C-alpha positions in Angstrom: 0.0 0.0 0.0 2.9 2.3 0.9 4.5 1.6 -2.4 1.3 2.4 -4.2 0.8 5.7 -2.4 4.4 6.6 -3.2 3.9 5.8 -6.8 0.8 7.9 -6.9 2.6 10.8 -5.2 5.5 10.6 -7.6 3.2 10.4 -10.6 1.3 13.5 -9.4 4.6 15.3 -8.8 5.9 14.4 -12.3 2.7 15.6 -13.9 3.0 18.9 -12.0 6.6 19.5 -12.8 6.8 19.5 -16.6 4.8 22.7 -17.1 7.2 24.6 -14.8 10.2 22.8 -16.1 9.2 23.2 -19.7 8.2 26.8 -19.1 11.7 27.5 -17.7 13.3 25.7 -20.6 11.2 27.7 -23.0 12.2 31.0 -21.4 15.8 30.0 -21.7 15.4 29.2 -25.4 13.7 32.5 -26.0 16.3 34.7 -24.5 17.3 37.1 -27.2 21.0 36.9 -26.5 20.8 33.2 -27.4 19.2 33.7 -30.8 21.4 35.1 -33.6 18.2 35.8 -35.7 17.2 38.3 -33.0 20.6 39.9 -32.2 22.1 40.1 -35.7 21.1 42.4 -38.6 18.6 41.0 -41.0 20.1 42.7 -44.1 23.4 44.1 -45.3 23.0 47.6 -46.9 25.1 49.1 -49.7 24.9 52.8 -50.5 23.9 53.3 -54.1 23.2 57.0 -54.4 21.7 60.1 -52.9 19.5 63.0 -54.0 18.8 66.4 -52.5 15.1 66.9 -51.6 12.7 69.6 -50.5 11.9 68.5 -46.9 13.8 67.6 -43.8 11.5 65.2 -41.9 10.4 62.0 -43.7 10.2 60.0 -46.9 7.9 57.2 -48.1 7.4 55.3 -51.4 4.6 53.5 -53.2 3.9 52.5 -56.8 6.9 54.4 -58.3 6.3 57.6 -56.4 8.1 59.2 -53.5 6.8 61.7 -50.9 8.9 63.9 -48.7 7.8 65.8 -45.6 9.3 69.0 -44.3 8.4 70.4 -40.9 5.7 72.4 -42.7 5.6 71.1 -46.3 4.7 68.0 -48.3 6.2 67.2 -51.6 5.6 64.5 -54.2 8.3 63.1 -56.7 8.2 60.7 -59.6 10.4 57.7 -59.9 13.3 59.8 -61.1 13.0 62.3 -58.2 11.5 65.0 -60.4 9.3 67.2 -58.2 5.6 66.9 -59.2 3.7 68.8 -56.5 4.4 70.7 -53.3 2.0 71.7 -50.5 3.4 74.7 -48.6 0.3 75.1 -46.5 -0.4 71.6 -45.1 -2.0 72.7 -41.8 -5.2 73.9 -43.4 -8.2 72.1 -42.0 -7.0 71.1 -38.6 -9.2 71.7 -35.5 -6.2 71.9 -33.1 -3.2 74.1 -33.7 -0.3 72.2 -35.3 3.0 73.5 -36.8 5.1 70.4 -37.3 5.0 67.3 -39.6 7.3 64.4 -38.7 8.3 61.3 -40.6 5.5 60.0 -42.9 4.2 56.8 -44.5 1.9 55.9 -47.4 -0.7 53.2 -47.7 -3.0 52.9 -50.7 -2.1 56.4 -51.9 -2.9 58.0 -48.6 -0.2 59.7 -46.6 -0.1 59.0 -42.9 1.5 61.8 -40.9 2.3 62.4 -37.3 1.2 66.0 -36.8 1.7 68.1 -33.7 2.6 71.5 -32.3 6.3 71.3 -31.5 8.6 73.9 -29.9 12.0 73.6 -28.2 11.7 69.9 -27.6 8.1 69.8 -26.4 5.2 68.5 -28.4 1.4 68.9 -27.9 -1.8 68.4 -30.0 -0.5 65.1 -31.3 -2.6 63.4 -33.9 -2.6 61.0 -36.8 -3.4 62.9 -40.0 -4.2 61.4 -43.4 -3.6 63.2 -46.7 -4.5 62.5 -50.3 -1.4 61.1 -52.1 -2.3 63.0 -55.3 -3.4 66.4 -54.1 -1.4 66.4 -50.8 -4.5 67.8 -49.1 -5.7 66.8 -45.6 -8.5 64.2 -45.6 -9.1 63.3 -41.9 -7.4 63.2 -38.5 -7.4 60.8 -35.5 -6.7 62.1 -32.0 -4.0 60.3 -30.0 -4.5 58.8 -26.6 -3.3 61.3 -24.0 -3.1 58.6 -21.3 -0.6 56.7 -23.4 2.4 58.7 -22.1 3.5 59.7 -25.5 4.8 63.3 -25.4 5.8 63.8 -29.0 5.5 62.2 -32.4 8.7 61.9 -34.6 7.6 59.0 -36.8 4.7 57.0 -38.0 4.4 53.6 -39.8 1.5 51.7 -41.4 1.6 47.9 -40.8 -1.0 46.6 -43.4 -0.5 43.0 -42.2 -2.1 43.8 -38.8 -4.0 46.9 -39.9 -2.0 49.0 -37.4 -0.5 52.4 -37.3 2.6 52.8 -35.1 4.0 56.0 -33.7 7.3 56.8 -32.0 8.5 59.7 -29.9 11.7 61.7 -30.1 11.3 62.9 -26.6 13.3 60.6 -24.4 12.8 59.0 -21.0 9.5 57.1 -20.7 7.9 58.6 -23.8 10.8 57.5 -26.1 10.9 54.0 -24.7 7.7 52.8 -26.4 6.0 52.3 -29.7 2.4 53.3 -29.7 -0.2 51.4 -31.7 -3.5 52.6 -33.3 -6.1 50.9 -35.4 -5.6 51.6 -39.1 -9.3 51.9 -39.9 -10.8 53.5 -36.8 -7.9 55.3 -35.3 -8.6 53.7 -31.9 -5.7 53.4 -29.5 -4.6 49.8 -29.1 -1.8 50.1 -26.6 2.0 50.5 -26.4 4.9 48.2 -26.6 8.0 48.6 -24.4 11.3 48.8 -26.3 13.9 46.8 -24.4 17.4 48.2 -25.1 15.7 51.3 -26.5 17.6 53.7 -28.8 18.0 57.4 -28.0 16.1 60.1 -29.9 13.9 58.1 -32.3 13.3 60.0 -35.5 11.4 57.6 -37.8 9.7 54.2 -37.9 8.8 52.0 -40.9 7.3 48.5 -41.3 8.9 46.0 -43.6 8.4 42.2 -44.0 7.2 41.6 -40.4 9.6 44.0 -38.6 9.5 47.6 -37.5 12.7 49.6 -38.3 13.6 52.7 -36.4 16.1 55.5 -37.1 17.7 57.2 -34.1 19.6 60.5 -33.9 22.0 59.0 -31.3 25.2 60.2 -32.7 26.6 63.6 -31.8 27.2 65.6 -35.0 29.6 68.0 -33.3 31.9 65.0 -32.7 31.2 63.4 -36.2 29.4 60.4 -34.6 27.2 58.4 -36.9 23.5 57.8 -36.4 21.9 54.3 -36.6 19.1 52.1 -37.8 17.4 49.6 -35.4 15.0 46.7 -35.9 12.4 45.0 -33.7 9.7 42.4 -34.1 6.5 42.8 -32.1 4.6 39.7 -31.1 0.9 40.2 -30.8 -0.2 40.4 -27.2 3.3 41.0 -25.9 4.1 44.1 -23.9 7.7 44.3 -24.8 10.1 43.7 -27.7 13.9 43.4 -28.1 15.7 46.1 -30.2 18.5 45.1 -32.5 21.2 47.4 -34.0 20.7 47.0 -37.8 23.0 49.5 -39.5 25.5 52.3 -38.6 25.4 55.2 -41.1 29.1 56.1 -41.3 28.9 56.5 -45.1 26.6 59.5 -45.5 27.9 62.8 -47.0 28.5 64.4 -43.6 27.2 63.6 -40.1 24.2 65.7 -39.1 20.7 64.7 -38.2 19.1 61.4 -39.3 15.4 61.6 -39.9 12.7 59.3 -41.5 13.0 56.2 -43.5 11.1 54.0 -45.8 11.4 50.8 -47.9 10.8 50.9 -51.6 9.3 47.4 -52.3 9.6 47.8 -56.0 13.4 48.3 -56.0 14.1 46.3 -52.7 15.9 49.3 -51.2 16.1 51.3 -48.0 15.5 55.1 -48.4 16.9 57.3 -45.6 16.5 61.0 -45.1 19.5 62.8 -43.6 20.1 66.5 -42.8 23.4 68.3 -42.7 24.7 71.8 -42.2 22.4 73.1 -39.5 23.0 72.9 -35.8 20.1 71.3 -34.0 19.3 72.3 -30.4 16.2 70.8 -28.7 15.0 69.6 -32.0 15.2 73.0 -33.7 17.7 74.3 -36.3 19.8 77.0 -34.7 22.5 78.4 -37.0 24.9 76.5 -39.2 28.2 74.7 -39.1 31.3 76.1 -40.7 31.1 76.0 -44.5 27.3 76.0 -44.6 24.8 78.8 -45.1 21.7 76.5 -45.3 20.6 73.1 -44.3 20.8 70.4 -46.9 18.3 67.5 -46.9 19.2 64.3 -48.8 17.6 60.9 -49.4 20.2 58.1 -49.4 19.4 54.9 -51.2 20.7 51.5 -50.0 20.4 48.2 -51.8 19.5 45.4 -49.4 20.7 41.8 -49.3 19.4 39.3 -46.8 22.1 37.9 -44.5 
C-alpha cells in the first residue's frame, strides 16, 4: 500500500513538474541573446546613391512615387525624383493648432502623418493625419491617446498585415521607450509596446516584412558620430520587444541629423533622409556649421541583401 501511495505521489509530482520545467526551458530558449536571428542584422546595406530633396523630416514610397515631408511642407516626386507637386500650407483644415510634420508613411495612396505643435523639444496636440497622395490635401485626422504617455511624435508607420499604425516619440525618458499602436481603420488606441534596449532620440519608424525599423539620432554631430538604424519584431499580445542594431550610417555625406526612412518594395531598397549643415538644439535648427549657409536634406538609397 505504501509503495502504491508513493507511486501515486511521484506520478502526481511528475505531472505537476513538466509545465514549470518546460516553461523555464522555453524561457531560456527565447532569451534574445541566445538567438542570432534576433541579435544580428537581417540585411546588409550598400549605399547606391543620394538626392537632395525639399523637406527635412520624412520619406515614403509607393507604386513608383516618392513623398517627402518638411516640418511644414509636403512634396511628391516621380520615380526619377522630379518634383511633381508641393504643398506649402499643409496645416489647413486642422481643428487643433499644429505646426510640425514628422516622418511620414503611405498606404493605398494615402499619406499617414504624425502632426503636432512642436517647440523647443516639447510636443502637444499630437494626432494622426491622413492626406491624399495625389493632391497632398488633408482628408481626416485621428486624435492620439493622452493617457498613453506619448509626449511627441517623430515618426509613423503603417503595418498593413495587422492593420495597425505605429507612432514613435523623439522625446526621451519614458515617452521615447515605447512604440504606440493605433487601429488603421478606426484610429482607436490599441496600446503601447516597451522597447527593451531602447535607442535614444527616435526619428522615424517603418514597417517591412514583419519587422519595424527605427532611425535614431543617437550620434553627436559635433563629434562626427554616426546615427543608426534599429530593428524589432512585435509579437501580438506581448508588452515588450527586443531592439537590434541593424546599421551604422558612417557613409553619408556628412554627419548631421538622421530623420525618417522607408522601404521601396519595387526596388528592394532602403531610403533614408539625412540633414546636414544646421546645428540642431532641442530639435530646432539654430544656425549653421562652418562652411554652410543653409541646411541640406538628402535621401540616401541603400540596396538590401538578406544575410
